[in-house]
C-alpha positions in Angstrom: 19.5 4.1 7.7 21.2 1.5 6.9 18.6 -0.6 4.7 20.7 -3.6 3.5 21.8 -5.5 6.5 23.3 -8.5 5.2 25.6 -7.8 2.6 28.0 -10.4 1.1 30.9 -10.4 -0.9 31.9 -12.0 -4.3 33.8 -15.1 -5.5 36.8 -14.5 -7.7 36.8 -17.6 -9.3 33.8 -17.1 -11.3 33.4 -15.9 -14.9 32.2 -12.2 -15.6 31.3 -12.7 -19.2 27.6 -12.9 -20.5 27.8 -16.3 -21.6 27.9 -20.0 -19.6 27.3 -23.7 -20.3 24.0 -24.6 -19.2 23.3 -27.8 -21.1 20.9 -29.7 -19.1 20.4 -27.5 -16.5 16.6 -27.5 -14.8 17.0 -24.3 -12.7 18.5 -20.3 -13.2 19.4 -19.2 -9.7 20.8 -15.9 -8.6 23.2 -16.9 -5.7 24.2 -13.9 -3.5 27.6 -15.1 -2.0 28.6 -15.8 1.8 30.6 -13.2 3.5 28.0 -10.7 5.1 30.6 -8.2 5.9 31.5 -6.9 2.6 30.3 -5.9 -0.5 27.8 -8.4 -2.2 28.1 -10.2 -5.4 25.3 -11.9 -7.2 25.9 -14.6 -9.7 23.3 -15.9 -12.2 23.9 -19.9 -12.6 22.3 -23.2 -13.7 21.2 -25.5 -11.2 20.4 -29.2 -12.1 19.5 -30.4 -8.4 18.1 -28.6 -5.7 18.2 -31.5 -3.0 21.5 -32.9 -3.4 25.1 -31.8 -3.0 26.3 -28.5 -2.9 25.4 -25.4 -4.9 28.3 -22.9 -5.7 29.1 -20.1 -8.0 32.8 -21.2 -8.1 34.1 -21.7 -11.8 30.7 -20.5 -13.6 28.1 -17.9 -13.5 27.7 -14.7 -15.1 28.1 -12.0 -12.5 26.0 -9.6 -12.2 26.7 -5.9 -11.4 26.3 -5.0 -7.6 23.3 -5.9 -5.6 20.1 -7.2 -7.7 16.6 -7.9 -7.6 15.2 -10.5 -10.2 12.4 -11.5 -12.0 11.9 -13.8 -15.1 9.1 -12.6 -17.6 8.7 -15.5 -20.5 11.7 -17.1 -21.1 13.7 -14.1 -20.4 15.9 -13.6 -16.9 16.0 -10.2 -15.7 18.3 -8.5 -13.0 17.6 -5.2 -11.9 20.4 -3.3 -10.5 19.8 -1.8 -7.3 22.6 0.9 -7.5 23.2 1.2 -10.9 19.5 1.5 -12.1 20.2 -0.7 -14.9 18.3 -4.1 -16.1 19.9 -6.9 -18.1 17.9 -9.5 -19.7 19.3 -13.0 -20.6 18.0 -16.1 -22.4 19.3 -19.5 -22.4 20.3 -20.3 -26.0 22.0 -23.4 -27.3 22.8 -24.3 -23.9 24.0 -20.9 -22.8 22.8 -18.0 -20.5 23.2 -15.0 -22.9 22.7 -11.2 -22.3 20.3 -10.1 -24.9 20.0 -6.2 -23.8 19.6 -3.8 -21.1 17.4 -0.8 -20.6 18.3 1.9 -17.6 15.8 3.0 -15.4 15.1 5.8 -12.7 14.2 3.4 -10.1 12.2 0.0 -10.1 10.7 -1.1 -6.5 8.0 -3.5 -7.9 8.4 -5.7 -10.8 5.1 -7.7 -12.0 3.8 -9.6 -15.2 1.3 -8.1 -17.1 0.9 -10.4 -19.9 2.9 -12.2 -22.6 4.5 -9.3 -23.9 5.1 -7.0 -21.0 5.8 -6.9 -17.2 5.0 -3.8 -15.2 8.0 -2.1 -13.0 6.9 0.2 -10.7 9.4 3.2 -9.2 8.8 4.0 -5.7 9.2 7.9 -4.6 11.8 9.2 -2.1 10.7 11.3 0.0 12.0 15.1 -0.3 11.6 14.9 -3.8 8.8 14.0 -6.3 5.9 12.2 -4.6 5.2 10.5 -8.1 5.3 6.6 -8.8 6.5 6.0 -12.2 4.5 3.3 -13.9 6.6 1.6 -16.4 5.0 -1.2 -18.8 8.4 -2.9 -20.1 8.5 -4.7 -23.4 10.1 -8.4 -22.7 11.4 -9.2 -26.1 12.7 -5.8 -26.5 13.8 -5.5 -23.1 13.1 -1.6 -23.0 10.5 0.4 -21.6 7.3 0.4 -23.9 5.5 3.5 -22.3 5.2 4.7 -18.8 3.1 7.2 -16.6 4.2 9.3 -13.9 1.7 10.5 -10.9 1.2 9.7 -7.3 -0.6 6.1 -7.0 -2.8 8.1 -4.0 -3.6 11.6 -3.6 -1.5 12.6 -0.5 -0.9 11.4 3.0 0.2 13.9 5.9 0.9 13.8 9.3 2.0 16.1 12.1 5.6 15.8 13.2 7.1 16.4 16.7 7.4 20.3 15.7 3.7 20.6 15.0 4.1 20.9 11.2 2.4 18.8 8.5 4.4 16.6 6.8 3.7 14.9 3.3 4.2 11.0 3.0 5.1 9.0 0.4 2.6 6.0 -1.1 5.1 3.5 -1.1 4.3 0.4 -3.7 4.6 -3.1 -2.6 3.0 -5.2 -5.5 0.7 -5.0 -8.4 -1.5 -7.3 -10.8 -3.5 -6.9 -13.9 -7.1 -8.0 -13.9 -8.6 -7.7 -17.3 -8.3 -3.8 -18.0 -7.7 -3.0 -14.4 -4.3 -2.5 -13.0 -4.2 -2.9 -9.1 -1.3 -1.4 -7.0 -1.0 -2.1 -3.0 0.9 0.4 -1.0 1.8 2.0 2.3 2.1 5.4 3.8 5.8 5.8 4.1 8.2 9.1 4.8 10.8 8.5 2.3 13.8 10.0 4.2 13.0 9.4 8.0 11.2 6.2 7.3 8.6 7.0 9.5 5.3 5.1 9.4 2.5 7.2 11.0 -0.3 5.6 9.2 -0.9 2.3 9.9 -4.6 1.7 10.3 -5.9 0.7 6.8 -5.0 -1.2 3.8 -4.8 0.8 0.1 -4.8 -0.7 -3.6 -4.9 2.0 -5.9 -6.7 1.0 -9.3 -5.6 2.3 -12.7 -7.0 1.5 -16.3 -4.7 -0.7 -18.5 -3.1 0.4 -21.0 -3.9 3.6 -20.2 -2.3 4.1 -17.0 -4.9 6.5 -15.8 -5.7 6.7 -12.2 -9.3 5.5 -11.2 -9.6 5.2 -7.5 -8.2 3.8 -4.3 -10.0 1.0 -2.2 -9.6 0.9 1.6 -10.2 -1.5 4.3 -9.8 -0.6 8.0 -9.8 -4.4 9.4 -6.2 -4.6 8.9 -3.1 -2.3 8.2 -1.0 -1.8 5.2 -0.1 -4.2 2.6 3.4 -5.0 2.3 6.1 -3.2 3.4 9.5 -1.9 1.8 11.6 -4.8 -0.6 8.9 -7.4 1.0 7.0 -8.8 -1.8 5.3 -11.3 -2.8 2.6 -10.0 -0.7 -0.4 -10.5 -3.4 -1.5 -14.2 -3.8 -3.6 -15.2 -6.9 -5.9 -18.5 -6.7 -7.0 -20.7 -9.5 -10.0 -18.6 -9.9 -8.3 -15.2 -10.2 -9.2 -14.0 -6.7 -6.2 -12.0 -4.8 -5.3 -12.3 -1.5 -3.6 -9.3 0.3 -0.9 -9.6 3.3 -1.0 -7.1 5.6 2.3 -7.7 7.8 1.6 -5.2 10.8 5.2 -6.3 11.8 7.5 -3.7 13.3 10.7 -5.7 12.4 9.6 -5.0 8.5 10.6 -1.3 8.9 7.4 0.0 10.7 7.8 2.7 13.3 4.3 1.7 14.9 1.9 -0.8 14.4 -1.8 -0.4 14.9 -3.7 -3.2 13.6 -3.3 -7.3 13.6 -1.6 -8.7 10.5 -4.2 -10.4 8.6 -5.1 -11.0 4.6 -7.9 -9.4 2.6 -9.3 -10.4 -0.7 -10.1 -8.8 -4.0 -12.6 -11.2 -5.9 -11.9 -11.7 -9.8 -13.3 -8.9 -12.0 -14.0 -7.1 -9.1 -13.1 -3.6 -7.8 -13.4 -3.8 -4.0 -12.5 -5.8 -0.8 -14.7 -8.7 -0.3 -16.8 -7.7 3.0 -17.2 -11.0 4.1 -13.5 -12.3 3.9 -10.9 -11.2 6.4 -8.4 -14.1 7.7 -6.8 -12.3 11.3 -4.0 -14.1 11.1 -2.1 -12.9 14.1 -5.5 -12.8 16.2 -5.8 -16.5 15.6 -2.4 -17.8 15.4 -0.2 -15.5 17.1 2.1 -14.7 13.9 2.3 -12.3 11.5 2.9 -13.1 7.6 5.5 -11.3 5.8 5.0 -12.9 2.2 3.8 -15.8 0.7 3.2 -17.7 -2.5 0.3 -19.3 -3.7 0.6 -23.4 -4.6 -3.1 -24.4 -5.3 -6.4 -25.9 -3.5 -6.6 -22.9 -1.3 -2.9 -23.8 0.1 -0.2 -21.2 0.2 3.4 -21.2 1.6 4.6 -18.2 3.7 7.2 -16.4 5.9 6.0 -15.7 9.3 7.2 -14.5 12.7 5.7 -14.6 16.0 4.5 -11.6 17.5 6.8 -12.5 20.4 10.1 -12.8 18.1 8.6 -9.6 16.6 8.8 -7.4 19.6 12.4 -8.7 20.6 13.9 -8.5 17.1 12.1 -4.7 16.5 13.8 -3.5 19.9 17.1 -4.1 18.6 16.9 -3.2 14.9 13.6 -2.1 13.0 14.7 -3.8 9.9 15.8 -7.2 11.6 13.9 -9.1 9.0 16.0 -8.1 6.4 18.7 -9.9 7.8 19.5 -13.2 5.9 21.5 -14.4 9.0 19.6 -13.6 11.8 17.0 -16.4 12.5 13.7 -15.0 13.5 11.3 -16.4 10.7 9.2 -19.5 10.1 7.7 -21.4 7.2 4.5 -22.0 7.3 1.2 -23.3 5.5 -1.6 -20.9 5.2 -5.0 -22.5 4.1 -6.6 -19.6 2.8 -10.1 -21.2 2.8 -10.4 -22.6 6.5 -8.1 -19.5 7.8 -5.7 -21.3 9.7 -1.8 -21.8 9.7 0.4 -24.5 10.3 4.3 -24.2 11.1 6.4 -26.3 8.8 8.5 -27.6 11.8 11.0 -29.3 9.4 12.4 -25.8 8.5 14.5 -24.4 11.4 14.2 -20.5 12.3 16.1 -18.4 9.8 16.9 -15.2 8.4 14.8 -13.0 6.1 15.2 -11.8 2.5 14.5 -8.4 0.2 12.0 -9.8 -2.5 11.5 -13.2 -0.9 11.9 -15.8 -3.5 9.7 -18.9 -3.9 9.6 -21.5 -6.6 6.6 -23.3 -6.8 7.0 -26.7 -9.1 5.1 -29.8 -9.1 3.0 -29.3 -6.2 6.0 -28.3 -3.9 7.7 -24.9 -3.1 11.5 -24.4 -2.8 13.0 -21.9 -0.6 16.1 -20.4 0.6 17.0 -21.2 4.3 19.9 -19.7 6.1 19.8 -20.4 10.0 22.8 -18.0 10.9 25.4 -20.8 10.3 24.9 -22.2 6.9 22.3 -22.1 4.0 20.5 -24.6 2.3 17.8 -25.3 -0.2 14.4 -26.5 1.4 11.4 -28.5 -0.2 8.3 -27.7 1.2 5.1 -30.0 0.8 2.0 -27.6 1.5 -0.1 -30.9 1.4 1.6 -32.3 4.7 3.2 -29.0 6.2 6.6 -31.0 6.1 9.9 -30.1 4.3 13.2 -32.0 3.2 16.6 -30.1 3.8 18.1 -30.1 0.0 21.4 -28.8 -1.4 24.0 -26.8 0.7 24.3 -23.5 -0.6 27.8 -22.0 -0.9 26.7 -18.4 -0.7 24.5 -16.6 2.0 21.0 -17.2 0.2 19.3 -17.6 -3.3 18.0 -14.3 -4.3 16.1 -15.8 -7.3 15.1 -19.3 -8.5 13.4 -20.2 -11.7 12.5 -23.5 -13.4 14.1 -23.3 -17.0 11.5 -25.5 -18.6 
């Protein structure tokens, strides 16, 4: 099955060494170049202005190897190679972006912060082989795996296939966070070779001890379906009080072969290890939209990517992975009030395509997102307080895959 729907080509004019002049830069961006028909090239570049002019990798930038996920932990910018299973860390030093080292991993599909010294990388299991997940604690300063644990994040899932045979499913990780000495990992049942999703009637989160990484239990909630989807983070949002909100997409165009529950949002309160029985936002039932991912801004407000139920039905009938195409305009930007349980479409942002590991940058109460309408791509600045947006700099590329403030 073809998972990478919008793959894009490189810019030969960019530099390929590990240093680039970044004097005065306000942001580091992972820019993916424009052509959607050939192989992609990702570049770490520096950007000073997000709202004016054009942003391009021509004549600047560190060329990354192949297709990458990206994350920033501490003052280090990490590029996780999807094909080579190699992670390279970069730092800004004396105005230059310099490679600090690298490590090799078997697989990393989820990468989340733990503390000032470590981050977590979770390798998802593929069907036909091991059903274990690899929980890897990575040293930020050393750019190396410090320790790990390999075991299933749930005991097992099975379903009966068309040949009346019992088939084991993977528990595929979609997000994680640390609360004191407990590590929470959301996941969904998935057959890792056929990509069938026959179990979609329950949300699951497994709880582990930290730093031991010993399995404690799995919490479940049948008010909505699985949390997240393949390559679909961020789907766990944390508010000022340390409460966490979990997004269930219920989206057929996100790779689900069936959907049996409404898209919704659950909550685990700070310091607790169960879903809050008094909180459930039935997003789809109340608004007619399904939530794919989002980021928390403050005062109960989040900015999210959503798809209408109608467009989800139409798009999934053509392609079950339609929300991963940057150039297929089927998504809206929305402001979600987690306290009032409302959703407001940001009308200033046009319909646009989706992304793997959808990037959001929150800065000074605004959220910066990458928007590709199928004809061109721009940065948009979203104001969650007013549910309005400003069209920003034009991207000479297909999207930004990551955006980080340097200060």
